[in-house]
Biopython code that builds the backbone (N, CA, C, O; Angstrom):
import numpy as np
from Bio.PDB.StructureBuilder import StructureBuilder

atoms = [
    (1, "MET", "N", (0.840, -1.176, 0.000)),
    (1, "MET", "CA", (0.000, 0.000, 0.000)),
    (1, "MET", "C", (0.888, 1.244, 0.000)),
    (1, "MET", "O", (1.849, 1.329, 0.766)),
    (2, "THR", "N", (0.564, 2.195, -0.854)),
    (2, "THR", "CA", (1.316, 3.442, -0.926)),
    (2, "THR", "C", (0.644, 4.480, -0.050)),
    (2, "THR", "O", (-0.568, 4.674, -0.133)),
    (3, "SER", "N", (1.404, 5.134, 0.770)),
    (3, "SER", "CA", (0.883, 6.207, 1.617)),
    (3, "SER", "C", (1.042, 7.527, 0.898)),
    (3, "SER", "O", (1.832, 7.640, -0.040)),
    (4, "SER", "N", (0.287, 8.538, 1.338)),
    (4, "SER", "CA", (0.377, 9.868, 0.755)),
    (4, "SER", "C", (0.707, 10.884, 1.820)),
    (4, "SER", "O", (0.386, 10.702, 2.995)),
    (5, "LEU", "N", (1.349, 11.954, 1.400)),
    (5, "LEU", "CA", (1.724, 13.030, 2.292)),
    (5, "LEU", "C", (1.516, 14.338, 1.568)),
    (5, "LEU", "O", (2.026, 14.522, 0.463)),
    (6, "THR", "N", (0.771, 15.254, 2.173)),
    (6, "THR", "CA", (0.584, 16.580, 1.601)),
    (6, "THR", "C", (1.463, 17.539, 2.367)),
    (6, "THR", "O", (1.416, 17.588, 3.597)),
    (7, "VAL", "N", (2.267, 18.304, 1.644)),
    (7, "VAL", "CA", (3.225, 19.207, 2.258)),
    (7, "VAL", "C", (3.010, 20.609, 1.725)),
    (7, "VAL", "O", (2.901, 20.814, 0.516)),
    (8, "SER", "N", (2.951, 21.569, 2.626)),
    (8, "SER", "CA", (2.900, 22.956, 2.185)),
    (8, "SER", "C", (4.266, 23.296, 1.616)),
    (8, "SER", "O", (5.299, 22.952, 2.190)),
    (9, "SER", "N", (4.255, 23.970, 0.488)),
    (9, "SER", "CA", (5.534, 24.314, -0.119)),
    (9, "SER", "C", (6.115, 25.581, 0.491)),
    (9, "SER", "O", (7.069, 26.150, -0.041)),
    (10, "ARG", "N", (5.560, 26.011, 1.573)),
    (10, "ARG", "CA", (6.062, 27.192, 2.275)),
    (10, "ARG", "C", (6.097, 26.875, 3.758)),
    (10, "ARG", "O", (5.111, 26.386, 4.309)),
    (11, "ALA", "N", (7.198, 27.142, 4.400)),
    (11, "ALA", "CA", (7.291, 26.909, 5.841)),
    (11, "ALA", "C", (6.347, 27.867, 6.563)),
    (11, "ALA", "O", (6.113, 28.978, 6.087)),
    (12, "VAL", "N", (5.818, 27.460, 7.677)),
    (12, "VAL", "CA", (4.883, 28.302, 8.408)),
    (12, "VAL", "C", (5.550, 28.955, 9.611)),
    (12, "VAL", "O", (5.220, 30.092, 9.949)),
    (13, "TRP", "N", (6.480, 28.265, 10.266)),
    (13, "TRP", "CA", (7.067, 28.791, 11.496)),
    (13, "TRP", "C", (8.570, 28.694, 11.429)),
    (13, "TRP", "O", (9.058, 27.665, 10.962)),
    (14, "PRO", "N", (9.327, 29.637, 11.839)),
    (14, "PRO", "CA", (8.876, 30.969, 12.206)),
    (14, "PRO", "C", (8.666, 31.814, 10.949)),
    (14, "PRO", "O", (9.424, 31.693, 9.986)),
    (15, "LEU", "N", (7.655, 32.656, 10.954)),
    (15, "LEU", "CA", (7.312, 33.431, 9.775)),
    (15, "LEU", "C", (8.458, 34.303, 9.287)),
    (15, "LEU", "O", (8.623, 34.496, 8.082)),
    (16, "SER", "N", (9.241, 34.826, 10.203)),
    (16, "SER", "CA", (10.320, 35.733, 9.800)),
    (16, "SER", "C", (11.423, 35.034, 9.010)),
    (16, "SER", "O", (12.179, 35.688, 8.293)),
    (17, "THR", "N", (11.520, 33.725, 9.133)),
    (17, "THR", "CA", (12.571, 33.007, 8.415)),
    (17, "THR", "C", (11.993, 31.964, 7.459)),
    (17, "THR", "O", (12.708, 31.067, 7.012)),
    (18, "ALA", "N", (10.686, 32.080, 7.143)),
    (18, "ALA", "CA", (10.052, 31.104, 6.259)),
    (18, "ALA", "C", (10.726, 31.114, 4.889)),
    (18, "ALA", "O", (11.001, 32.174, 4.327)),
    (19, "ARG", "N", (10.989, 29.916, 4.362)),
    (19, "ARG", "CA", (11.625, 29.788, 3.060)),
    (19, "ARG", "C", (10.888, 28.730, 2.260)),
    (19, "ARG", "O", (10.197, 27.876, 2.814)),
    (20, "TRP", "N", (11.049, 28.803, 0.955)),
    (20, "TRP", "CA", (10.469, 27.773, 0.101)),
    (20, "TRP", "C", (11.139, 26.440, 0.408)),
    (20, "TRP", "O", (12.327, 26.387, 0.726)),
    (21, "VAL", "N", (10.374, 25.380, 0.309)),
    (21, "VAL", "CA", (10.939, 24.047, 0.492)),
    (21, "VAL", "C", (11.860, 23.790, -0.688)),
    (21, "VAL", "O", (11.416, 23.763, -1.836)),
    (22, "GLU", "N", (13.122, 23.605, -0.410)),
    (22, "GLU", "CA", (14.104, 23.437, -1.473)),
    (22, "GLU", "C", (14.378, 21.971, -1.775)),
    (22, "GLU", "O", (14.688, 21.626, -2.915)),
    (23, "LYS", "N", (14.270, 21.115, -0.787)),
    (23, "LYS", "CA", (14.571, 19.703, -0.982)),
    (23, "LYS", "C", (13.259, 18.927, -1.067)),
    (23, "LYS", "O", (12.413, 19.008, -0.176)),
    (24, "LYS", "N", (13.111, 18.196, -2.126)),
    (24, "LYS", "CA", (11.928, 17.365, -2.307)),
    (24, "LYS", "C", (12.191, 15.990, -1.702)),
    (24, "LYS", "O", (13.339, 15.582, -1.526)),
    (25, "CYS", "N", (11.144, 15.308, -1.400)),
    (25, "CYS", "CA", (11.236, 13.980, -0.798)),
    (25, "CYS", "C", (11.837, 12.982, -1.794)),
    (25, "CYS", "O", (11.420, 12.921, -2.951)),
    (26, "ASP", "N", (12.803, 12.216, -1.340)),
    (26, "ASP", "CA", (13.459, 11.222, -2.187)),
    (26, "ASP", "C", (12.789, 9.852, -2.118)),
    (26, "ASP", "O", (13.092, 8.973, -2.924)),
    (27, "ARG", "N", (11.897, 9.671, -1.178)),
    (27, "ARG", "CA", (11.266, 8.364, -1.004)),
    (27, "ARG", "C", (10.375, 8.022, -2.190)),
    (27, "ARG", "O", (9.710, 8.892, -2.752)),
    (28, "THR", "N", (10.369, 6.769, -2.558)),
    (28, "THR", "CA", (9.536, 6.315, -3.670)),
    (28, "THR", "C", (8.346, 5.486, -3.204)),
    (28, "THR", "O", (7.511, 5.088, -4.016)),
    (29, "ASP", "N", (8.264, 5.225, -1.908)),
    (29, "ASP", "CA", (7.182, 4.401, -1.387)),
    (29, "ASP", "C", (5.983, 5.227, -0.926)),
    (29, "ASP", "O", (5.020, 4.677, -0.390)),
    (30, "ILE", "N", (6.036, 6.532, -1.129)),
    (30, "ILE", "CA", (4.921, 7.411, -0.768)),
    (30, "ILE", "C", (4.688, 8.406, -1.895)),
    (30, "ILE", "O", (5.584, 8.681, -2.693)),
    (31, "LYS", "N", (3.478, 8.939, -1.950)),
    (31, "LYS", "CA", (3.165, 10.018, -2.885)),
    (31, "LYS", "C", (3.191, 11.311, -2.082)),
    (31, "LYS", "O", (2.588, 11.399, -1.013)),
    (32, "VAL", "N", (3.880, 12.293, -2.592)),
    (32, "VAL", "CA", (3.977, 13.577, -1.905)),
    (32, "VAL", "C", (3.374, 14.640, -2.811)),
    (32, "VAL", "O", (3.710, 14.721, -3.993)),
    (33, "TYR", "N", (2.490, 15.447, -2.261)),
    (33, "TYR", "CA", (1.861, 16.541, -3.002)),
    (33, "TYR", "C", (2.321, 17.851, -2.379)),
    (33, "TYR", "O", (2.067, 18.106, -1.202)),
    (34, "TYR", "N", (2.985, 18.665, -3.153)),
    (34, "TYR", "CA", (3.471, 19.955, -2.676)),
    (34, "TYR", "C", (2.487, 21.029, -3.126)),
    (34, "TYR", "O", (2.248, 21.202, -4.321)),
    (35, "ILE", "N", (1.928, 21.736, -2.177)),
    (35, "ILE", "CA", (1.015, 22.822, -2.525)),
    (35, "ILE", "C", (1.405, 24.074, -1.735)),
    (35, "ILE", "O", (1.870, 23.970, -0.600)),
    (36, "PRO", "N", (1.220, 25.241, -2.324)),
    (36, "PRO", "CA", (1.567, 26.491, -1.640)),
    (36, "PRO", "C", (0.440, 26.915, -0.693)),
    (36, "PRO", "O", (-0.180, 27.960, -0.886)),
    (37, "ALA", "N", (0.188, 26.114, 0.306)),
    (37, "ALA", "CA", (-0.962, 26.313, 1.193)),
    (37, "ALA", "C", (-0.920, 27.649, 1.927)),
    (37, "ALA", "O", (-1.955, 28.302, 2.061)),
    (38, "THR", "N", (0.229, 28.064, 2.399)),
    (38, "THR", "CA", (0.326, 29.332, 3.117)),
    (38, "THR", "C", (0.022, 30.494, 2.183)),
    (38, "THR", "O", (-0.686, 31.429, 2.559)),
    (39, "ARG", "N", (0.553, 30.436, 0.971)),
    (39, "ARG", "CA", (0.289, 31.497, -0.010)),
    (39, "ARG", "C", (-1.187, 31.549, -0.374)),
    (39, "ARG", "O", (-1.772, 32.629, -0.449)),
    (40, "ILE", "N", (-1.796, 30.381, -0.600)),
    (40, "ILE", "CA", (-3.216, 30.328, -0.933)),
    (40, "ILE", "C", (-4.040, 30.926, 0.203)),
    (40, "ILE", "O", (-4.945, 31.724, -0.039)),
    (41, "ALA", "N", (-3.731, 30.544, 1.437)),
    (41, "ALA", "CA", (-4.470, 31.072, 2.597)),
    (41, "ALA", "C", (-4.350, 32.588, 2.663)),
    (41, "ALA", "O", (-5.336, 33.286, 2.902)),
    (42, "ARG", "N", (-3.158, 33.086, 2.455)),
    (42, "ARG", "CA", (-2.940, 34.533, 2.511)),
    (42, "ARG", "C", (-3.705, 35.245, 1.387)),
    (42, "ARG", "O", (-4.379, 36.245, 1.637)),
    (43, "GLU", "N", (-3.607, 34.741, 0.165)),
    (43, "GLU", "CA", (-4.265, 35.369, -0.984)),
    (43, "GLU", "C", (-5.783, 35.334, -0.875)),
    (43, "GLU", "O", (-6.466, 36.240, -1.353)),
    (44, "GLN", "N", (-6.305, 34.295, -0.250)),
    (44, "GLN", "CA", (-7.758, 34.145, -0.123)),
    (44, "GLN", "C", (-8.295, 34.702, 1.202)),
    (44, "GLN", "O", (-9.465, 34.518, 1.538)),
    (45, "HIS", "N", (-7.430, 35.374, 1.935)),
    (45, "HIS", "CA", (-7.805, 35.977, 3.223)),
    (45, "HIS", "C", (-8.357, 34.927, 4.190)),
    (45, "HIS", "O", (-9.383, 35.130, 4.839)),
    (46, "LEU", "N", (-7.654, 33.813, 4.267)),
    (46, "LEU", "CA", (-8.052, 32.717, 5.146)),
    (46, "LEU", "C", (-7.131, 32.579, 6.353)),
    (46, "LEU", "O", (-7.087, 31.527, 6.990)),
    (47, "GLY", "N", (-6.412, 33.623, 6.657)),
    (47, "GLY", "CA", (-5.592, 33.657, 7.864)),
    (47, "GLY", "C", (-4.694, 32.456, 8.039)),
    (47, "GLY", "O", (-3.808, 32.205, 7.222)),
    (48, "THR", "N", (-4.922, 31.728, 9.090)),
    (48, "THR", "CA", (-4.056, 30.603, 9.455)),
    (48, "THR", "C", (-4.617, 29.245, 9.015)),
    (48, "THR", "O", (-4.349, 28.232, 9.661)),
    (49, "LEU", "N", (-5.376, 29.215, 7.944)),
    (49, "LEU", "CA", (-6.013, 27.969, 7.518)),
    (49, "LEU", "C", (-5.215, 27.180, 6.486)),
    (49, "LEU", "O", (-5.788, 26.374, 5.753)),
    (50, "ALA", "N", (-3.906, 27.398, 6.418)),
    (50, "ALA", "CA", (-3.077, 26.616, 5.491)),
    (50, "ALA", "C", (-3.208, 25.124, 5.783)),
    (50, "ALA", "O", (-3.223, 24.303, 4.867)),
    (51, "ASN", "N", (-3.302, 24.786, 7.052)),
    (51, "ASN", "CA", (-3.438, 23.370, 7.420)),
    (51, "ASN", "C", (-4.736, 22.776, 6.889)),
    (51, "ASN", "O", (-4.766, 21.610, 6.494)),
    (52, "VAL", "N", (-5.803, 23.558, 6.875)),
    (52, "VAL", "CA", (-7.092, 23.076, 6.383)),
    (52, "VAL", "C", (-7.042, 22.945, 4.857)),
    (52, "VAL", "O", (-7.650, 22.036, 4.291)),
    (53, "ILE", "N", (-6.326, 23.840, 4.199)),
    (53, "ILE", "CA", (-6.130, 23.735, 2.758)),
    (53, "ILE", "C", (-5.404, 22.430, 2.438)),
    (53, "ILE", "O", (-5.758, 21.742, 1.480)),
    (54, "MET", "N", (-4.398, 22.087, 3.229)),
    (54, "MET", "CA", (-3.678, 20.828, 3.016)),
    (54, "MET", "C", (-4.586, 19.625, 3.266)),
    (54, "MET", "O", (-4.474, 18.611, 2.577)),
    (55, "LEU", "N", (-5.473, 19.729, 4.234)),
    (55, "LEU", "CA", (-6.441, 18.645, 4.457)),
    (55, "LEU", "C", (-7.341, 18.472, 3.238)),
    (55, "LEU", "O", (-7.649, 17.348, 2.841)),
    (56, "GLY", "N", (-7.759, 19.586, 2.648)),
    (56, "GLY", "CA", (-8.579, 19.522, 1.443)),
    (56, "GLY", "C", (-7.881, 18.786, 0.321)),
    (56, "GLY", "O", (-8.501, 18.008, -0.404)),
    (57, "GLN", "N", (-6.581, 19.035, 0.180)),
    (57, "GLN", "CA", (-5.774, 18.332, -0.819)),
    (57, "GLN", "C", (-5.755, 16.828, -0.510)),
    (57, "GLN", "O", (-5.907, 16.000, -1.408)),
    (58, "MET", "N", (-5.570, 16.493, 0.756)),
    (58, "MET", "CA", (-5.543, 15.088, 1.149)),
    (58, "MET", "C", (-6.889, 14.409, 0.877)),
    (58, "MET", "O", (-6.932, 13.298, 0.350)),
    (59, "PHE", "N", (-7.987, 15.084, 1.239)),
    (59, "PHE", "CA", (-9.312, 14.503, 0.999)),
    (59, "PHE", "C", (-9.522, 14.246, -0.492)),
    (59, "PHE", "O", (-10.073, 13.214, -0.875)),
    (60, "ALA", "N", (-9.085, 15.180, -1.328)),
    (60, "ALA", "CA", (-9.271, 15.042, -2.771)),
    (60, "ALA", "C", (-8.393, 13.951, -3.369)),
    (60, "ALA", "O", (-8.869, 13.151, -4.175)),
    (61, "LYS", "N", (-7.131, 13.907, -2.993)),
    (61, "LYS", "CA", (-6.189, 12.957, -3.587)),
    (61, "LYS", "C", (-6.347, 11.544, -3.053)),
    (61, "LYS", "O", (-6.118, 10.576, -3.778)),
    (62, "CYS", "N", (-6.732, 11.419, -1.800)),
    (62, "CYS", "CA", (-6.771, 10.098, -1.163)),
    (62, "CYS", "C", (-8.177, 9.546, -0.989)),
    (62, "CYS", "O", (-8.348, 8.430, -0.498)),
    (63, "SER", "N", (-9.182, 10.311, -1.385)),
    (63, "SER", "CA", (-10.581, 9.881, -1.237)),
    (63, "SER", "C", (-10.883, 9.441, 0.189)),
    (63, "SER", "O", (-11.544, 8.426, 0.409)),
    (64, "VAL", "N", (-10.393, 10.216, 1.155)),
    (64, "VAL", "CA", (-10.592, 9.898, 2.566)),
    (64, "VAL", "C", (-12.045, 10.116, 2.965)),
    (64, "VAL", "O", (-12.623, 9.314, 3.698)),
    (65, "ALA", "N", (-12.632, 11.206, 2.478)),
    (65, "ALA", "CA", (-14.017, 11.529, 2.818)),
    (65, "ALA", "C", (-14.571, 12.458, 1.746)),
    (65, "ALA", "O", (-13.822, 13.199, 1.108)),
    (66, "SER", "N", (-15.871, 12.417, 1.553)),
    (66, "SER", "CA", (-16.511, 13.313, 0.588)),
    (66, "SER", "C", (-16.639, 14.704, 1.198)),
    (66, "SER", "O", (-16.564, 14.862, 2.417)),
    (67, "LEU", "N", (-16.830, 15.706, 0.353)),
    (67, "LEU", "CA", (-17.021, 17.066, 0.861)),
    (67, "LEU", "C", (-18.253, 17.145, 1.761)),
    (67, "LEU", "O", (-18.258, 17.874, 2.753)),
    (68, "GLU", "N", (-19.277, 16.404, 1.416)),
    (68, "GLU", "CA", (-20.503, 16.395, 2.235)),
    (68, "GLU", "C", (-20.214, 15.851, 3.640)),
    (68, "GLU", "O", (-20.686, 16.405, 4.632)),
    (69, "THR", "N", (-19.447, 14.778, 3.717)),
    (69, "THR", "CA", (-19.084, 14.189, 5.010)),
    (69, "THR", "C", (-18.227, 15.151, 5.820)),
    (69, "THR", "O", (-18.425, 15.312, 7.024)),
    (70, "VAL", "N", (-17.274, 15.788, 5.150)),
    (70, "VAL", "CA", (-16.402, 16.755, 5.827)),
    (70, "VAL", "C", (-17.229, 17.917, 6.371)),
    (70, "VAL", "O", (-17.032, 18.345, 7.508)),
    (71, "LYS", "N", (-18.152, 18.425, 5.559)),
    (71, "LYS", "CA", (-18.985, 19.551, 6.007)),
    (71, "LYS", "C", (-19.835, 19.151, 7.211)),
    (71, "LYS", "O", (-19.971, 19.925, 8.159)),
    (72, "LYS", "N", (-20.398, 17.967, 7.179)),
    (72, "LYS", "CA", (-21.198, 17.493, 8.318)),
    (72, "LYS", "C", (-20.341, 17.391, 9.578)),
    (72, "LYS", "O", (-20.793, 17.741, 10.668)),
    (73, "ALA", "N", (-19.118, 16.917, 9.431)),
    (73, "ALA", "CA", (-18.224, 16.806, 10.587)),
    (73, "ALA", "C", (-17.880, 18.179, 11.147)),
    (73, "ALA", "O", (-17.864, 18.378, 12.362)),
    (74, "ILE", "N", (-17.606, 19.124, 10.256)),
    (74, "ILE", "CA", (-17.294, 20.487, 10.710)),
    (74, "ILE", "C", (-18.497, 21.098, 11.404)),
    (74, "ILE", "O", (-18.358, 21.715, 12.460)),
    (75, "GLU", "N", (-19.677, 20.933, 10.823)),
    (75, "GLU", "CA", (-20.901, 21.480, 11.428)),
    (75, "GLU", "C", (-21.144, 20.890, 12.819)),
    (75, "GLU", "O", (-21.637, 21.574, 13.716)),
    (76, "LYS", "N", (-20.796, 19.628, 12.982)),
    (76, "LYS", "CA", (-20.983, 18.973, 14.277)),
    (76, "LYS", "C", (-19.994, 19.490, 15.322)),
    (76, "LYS", "O", (-20.322, 19.568, 16.506)),
    (77, "CYS", "N", (-18.793, 19.839, 14.886)),
    (77, "CYS", "CA", (-17.733, 20.244, 15.818)),
    (77, "CYS", "C", (-17.707, 21.734, 16.135)),
    (77, "CYS", "O", (-17.254, 22.132, 17.207)),
    (78, "VAL", "N", (-18.186, 22.553, 15.219)),
    (78, "VAL", "CA", (-18.124, 24.001, 15.416)),
    (78, "VAL", "C", (-19.347, 24.451, 16.215)),
    (78, "VAL", "O", (-20.477, 24.160, 15.822)),
    (79, "PRO", "N", (-19.139, 25.157, 17.332)),
    (79, "PRO", "CA", (-20.271, 25.623, 18.125)),
    (79, "PRO", "C", (-21.080, 26.687, 17.369)),
    (79, "PRO", "O", (-20.545, 27.386, 16.508)),
    (80, "ALA", "N", (-22.346, 26.798, 17.694)),
    (80, "ALA", "CA", (-23.238, 27.759, 17.028)),
    (80, "ALA", "C", (-22.697, 29.183, 17.099)),
    (80, "ALA", "O", (-22.899, 29.970, 16.175)),
    (81, "SER", "N", (-22.013, 29.517, 18.185)),
    (81, "SER", "CA", (-21.482, 30.873, 18.350)),
    (81, "SER", "C", (-20.370, 31.192, 17.346)),
    (81, "SER", "O", (-20.006, 32.355, 17.171)),
    (82, "LYS", "N", (-19.833, 30.163, 16.691)),
    (82, "LYS", "CA", (-18.765, 30.367, 15.708)),
    (82, "LYS", "C", (-19.151, 29.786, 14.351)),
    (82, "LYS", "O", (-18.295, 29.315, 13.603)),
    (83, "ALA", "N", (-20.439, 29.824, 14.042)),
    (83, "ALA", "CA", (-20.963, 29.220, 12.819)),
    (83, "ALA", "C", (-20.310, 29.766, 11.556)),
    (83, "ALA", "O", (-20.249, 29.069, 10.544)),
    (84, "GLN", "N", (-19.818, 31.008, 11.601)),
    (84, "GLN", "CA", (-19.164, 31.587, 10.420)),
    (84, "GLN", "C", (-17.923, 30.795, 10.019)),
    (84, "GLN", "O", (-17.486, 30.874, 8.871)),
    (85, "LEU", "N", (-17.360, 30.043, 10.936)),
    (85, "LEU", "CA", (-16.163, 29.257, 10.647)),
    (85, "LEU", "C", (-16.450, 28.063, 9.743)),
    (85, "LEU", "O", (-15.540, 27.528, 9.109)),
    (86, "ILE", "N", (-17.701, 27.649, 9.683)),
    (86, "ILE", "CA", (-18.046, 26.489, 8.854)),
    (86, "ILE", "C", (-17.752, 26.797, 7.389)),
    (86, "ILE", "O", (-17.047, 26.038, 6.725)),
    (87, "GLU", "N", (-18.281, 27.890, 6.888)),
    (87, "GLU", "CA", (-18.075, 28.234, 5.482)),
    (87, "GLU", "C", (-16.619, 28.593, 5.202)),
    (87, "GLU", "O", (-16.102, 28.283, 4.129)),
    (88, "THR", "N", (-15.957, 29.238, 6.152)),
    (88, "THR", "CA", (-14.551, 29.586, 5.972)),
    (88, "THR", "C", (-13.706, 28.318, 5.840)),
    (88, "THR", "O", (-12.849, 28.230, 4.961)),
    (89, "ASN", "N", (-13.945, 27.346, 6.707)),
    (89, "ASN", "CA", (-13.213, 26.086, 6.647)),
    (89, "ASN", "C", (-13.556, 25.305, 5.381)),
    (89, "ASN", "O", (-12.672, 24.691, 4.782)),
    (90, "MET", "N", (-14.810, 25.315, 4.968)),
    (90, "MET", "CA", (-15.189, 24.622, 3.744)),
    (90, "MET", "C", (-14.553, 25.271, 2.520)),
    (90, "MET", "O", (-14.187, 24.580, 1.570)),
    (91, "LYS", "N", (-14.422, 26.595, 2.538)),
    (91, "LYS", "CA", (-13.743, 27.279, 1.439)),
    (91, "LYS", "C", (-12.287, 26.809, 1.361)),
    (91, "LYS", "O", (-11.772, 26.534, 0.277)),
    (92, "ALA", "N", (-11.631, 26.720, 2.527)),
    (92, "ALA", "CA", (-10.236, 26.277, 2.564)),
    (92, "ALA", "C", (-10.111, 24.831, 2.066)),
    (92, "ALA", "O", (-9.187, 24.518, 1.316)),
    (93, "ILE", "N", (-11.012, 23.969, 2.465)),
    (93, "ILE", "CA", (-10.979, 22.571, 2.049)),
    (93, "ILE", "C", (-11.201, 22.462, 0.540)),
    (93, "ILE", "O", (-10.517, 21.700, -0.143)),
    (94, "THR", "N", (-12.156, 23.225, 0.033)),
    (94, "THR", "CA", (-12.443, 23.206, -1.404)),
    (94, "THR", "C", (-11.251, 23.714, -2.209)),
    (94, "THR", "O", (-10.903, 23.137, -3.239)),
    (95, "LEU", "N", (-10.621, 24.801, -1.736)),
    (95, "LEU", "CA", (-9.435, 25.318, -2.416)),
    (95, "LEU", "C", (-8.320, 24.287, -2.459)),
    (95, "LEU", "O", (-7.684, 24.098, -3.496)),
    (96, "GLY", "N", (-8.082, 23.627, -1.346)),
    (96, "GLY", "CA", (-7.041, 22.603, -1.315)),
    (96, "GLY", "C", (-7.344, 21.451, -2.257)),
    (96, "GLY", "O", (-6.452, 20.928, -2.926)),
    (97, "GLY", "N", (-8.591, 21.068, -2.303)),
    (97, "GLY", "CA", (-8.982, 19.956, -3.171)),
    (97, "GLY", "C", (-8.920, 20.286, -4.644)),
    (97, "GLY", "O", (-8.777, 19.392, -5.477)),
    (98, "SER", "N", (-9.026, 21.568, -4.975)),
    (98, "SER", "CA", (-9.017, 21.947, -6.383)),
    (98, "SER", "C", (-7.631, 22.338, -6.888)),
    (98, "SER", "O", (-7.463, 22.648, -8.068)),
    (99, "PHE", "N", (-6.645, 22.324, -6.003)),
    (99, "PHE", "CA", (-5.303, 22.742, -6.421)),
    (99, "PHE", "C", (-4.659, 21.685, -7.281)),
    (99, "PHE", "O", (-3.526, 21.859, -7.728)),
]
sb = StructureBuilder()
sb.init_structure("model")
sb.init_model(0)
sb.init_chain("A")
sb.init_seg("    ")
for serial, (resi, resn, name, xyz) in enumerate(atoms, 1):
    if name == "N":
        sb.init_residue(resn, " ", resi, " ")
    sb.init_atom(name, np.array(xyz, "f"), 0.0, 1.0, " ", f" {name:<3s}", serial, name[0])
structure = sb.get_structure()
């Protein structure tokens, strides 16, 4: 069985010294997907949701869960007082899946 790994092509911490990932994975027993998750989050005004964008990529590439299932899970976990986060997180997941 081949495993998959989604990697942001931009380091997140520390922001002051963030650099592009220069070395690619040499392993052949896994699939690695490099996406500019931090840049996408910044351009789409999604703040710190680079991790959610990477999850979207994983859901799309690995068929882990459908968008409907993911949305239901988010709706179940997000309290009513923060309902605006549901659509924001779904936007990030959709962006990651479409990259």
